[in-house]
C-alpha positions, 0 to 999 in steps of 0.5 A, a space after each residue: 402424788 407427784 404429777 408432771 403436766 406436759 403441754 401448754 397451760 392454757 384454759 381447760 388444762 390449767 383448770 384441770 391442774 387446779 383440780 389435781 392440786 385440790 386432790 393433794 397432787 404436787 404438780 410440776 409443768 413442762 411444755 414439750 415431751 423433750 423437756 419432760 424426759 429431761 426433767 425426769 432424767 435430771 431427777 425431778 420425780 413424777 408418779 404420773 404424767 398428764 399429757 396433752 393429746 396434741 403431743 406425741 405420746 408414743 415418742 414420749 413414752 419411747 424416750 422415757 423407756 430408753 432411759 429406763 424411766 417408767 411413769 404412767 401417762 394419762 392423756 387429756 384434750 379438749 372435747 371428747 373426740 373418741 378417735 383422738 382418745 382411742 389413739 392416745 390409748 393406743 400410743 400408751 396412755 393409761 386413761 383419757 380425761 376430756 376437757 373441760 374437766 370434771 373434778 370427780 373424774 380427775 380425782 377418780 382417774 388420778 387415784 386409779 392410775 397412780 401408785 399413791 392410791 393404796 390405802 391400808 385397808 384392814 379389819 382382821 385381828 391378824 393384822 393389828 399387831 403388824 400395824 401396831 408395830 408399824 405405827 411404833 417404828 414409822 417415825 424412827 430412822 430405822 431400816 425396815 424389812 417387810 416380808 410375806 407372800 407375793 401380792 400380800 401388800 408389802 408395798 402398801 405397808 411400805 407406803 403406810 410407814 412412809 406416810 406416818 414417818 417424819 419424811 412423809 412430805 418428801 419423795 417415796 421412790 420404789 425400785 423393783 429389784 426383780 424387774 430390772 436386768 442386773 447390768 442396769 440395776 446399778 445405774 438405776 440405783 446410783 445413776 450415771 455420768 454422761 458417756 459412762 457406757 454406751 447409750 449414756 447420752 447424758 447424766 442420769 440421777 439414780 433412785 438413791 438421789 431421787 429419794 433424797 430426804 424421803 424413803 427408798 423402797 427396794 422391792 424384792 431385795 432378795 433378787 439383787 446380784 451379790 456384787 451389787 449387794 456390796 455396793 448397796 451395803 456401803 451406800 447404806 453405811 456411808 449414806 453416799 453413792 457413787 454414780 457409774 463413771 463418776 469421779 466423787 461420791 454424792 451424799 444422800 439422806 434417805 430412809 430404806 425400806 426393803 421387801 422380800 417374798 423369800 426367806 432371807 435367812 435361808 438365802 444367807 445360808 445358801 450364800 446368795 444374800 450377804 449376812 451383813 446386808 440382812 442385818 443392816 436392812 432387818 432392824 425391824 421386820 414387818 411380816 404380813 400374813 397371807 390373805 387366807 389367814 386374815 379372812 376379816 379383810 377379804 370383804 373390806 378389801 373387796 368393797 374398797 376395790 369396787 368403789 375404786 374401779 367403779 369411779 375409775 370406769 365411770 359405772 354405777 357403784 354396786 353393793 356386793 351380794 351376800 352369796 358373792 361375799 360368801 364365795 369371796 371369803 371361801 376362796 383361797 386367794 393364792 395371789 393374795 390381795 393382788 388376785 382379789 383386786 383383779 377379780 373385783 375390777 373384772 366384777 365391776 365391769 361384768 356386773 349388770 344387776 342391782 348388785 355384784 352377784 356371784 356370776 360377775 366374780 370370776 377367775 382369769 380363765 372365766 370360771 366362776 369363783 367356787 363354781 362346782 367345787 363342793 369342798 370350796 363351798 364347805 370351806 367357804 362356810 367355815 371361813 365365813 364363820 372365822 371372818 365373823 369371829 374375826 370381826 367380833 375380835 376386832 371390835 374387842 381391840 378398840 379402845 385398848 393400848 398396844 400393850 394390852 393388844 399384845 398381851 391378849 394376842 400372846 395369851 390367846 396364842 398360847 392357849 391355842 397352842 395348848 400352852 406350848 411355848 415353842 409353838 406359840 413363839 413360832 406363830 407369834 414370830 418372836 424368840 422363845 426368850 422374848 416369849 418367856 420374858 413377856 409371860 413372866 412379866 404378865 405373871 408378876 402382874 397377876 395375869 393368868 398365864 397358860 401353864 405348859 401343855 395345858 388344854 384349851 378348856 382348862 382354867 389357867 393358873 398364874 
């Protein structure tokens, strides 16, 4: 995590900085809010600002917003004055850290507020082939396209690939293409020179330059305007960018990861996405299954979020009751991991007993999870059984090579499809030709391969 400390480094604040560095944060320092905005505008990236609450936090956030720089702020100050802390929060700070500092509190707050604290938490076998492929390609320079439903964890996977890559010590820069207006996205990506347009009061380094040497994540790439897609394609091909209003290109060294929750092949057919850009981005495709298709991950993720938010909110860490776990596993989670995280954050705050019970796990409208829904209760028991089976299957993967895991997955999928090659290929996300080549390889080595249209209970012949 990159931390920019704003304020005079005297006494207690200096101690807090040392504690932040002990957690692995890379720390830079400026004394004033003007210097902070200038540093961010000039390309000194930061994932989090730690600001002395004696400074004008509202003015700092406003100045950053005017430059379309959005970095979360944590306020800090000597003494636990509740009025000063509340004022800092009203001005826009996400959290308040009292000084003198406590190492555990600093670590918990930085982890909860920063975007870096998104570890890959998974136990379900459905995720193992995806992780295996991610591990295989992470140290390459290939562009990667991560696809899946909204909230499924695409950015978490992107950060996982970055941490495993040879660029892990360099910046990871994320741009949400859907959240930035079309007329501003070009400047956001490529930067601009002073006077390039109304409001361009100084040179601004774009995200491509900020990510130099590291990884650039283009989140929801499908929402990018077609005209800008052409400029992006050129930047990827030439490894150089043109600042808006600039006179010469700027060389950059980056690895690009893109995400989309839409079908980009269909977008190409519709004419809303460039086919040549898709080929450039989709060298490797990591397709993440929705949470409802990996029930073995639900309780593991819930436990992780309980630990995270209990520490961040300074409340006791409680175990999740068995009934609550059953309801968690039985819910469909249309919002995927993001919905589960929000539910567990609420549960941490609402729980009062020795455990987090079913009454603490509520939907955004306050309704209890699965309450009054007999069908959901039945589905919960079915999915809980599937989760137990997933756990058992997960244990079976331990000690196997990637090739052995791939073989087992292909054979099992083919069996569940009654030997239908086309259906199995669709489920596995590979071409029918690739599947046939794999099956021939297995058969030639003496592995029993399900014959076409075989019943699930039949004996497989080579």
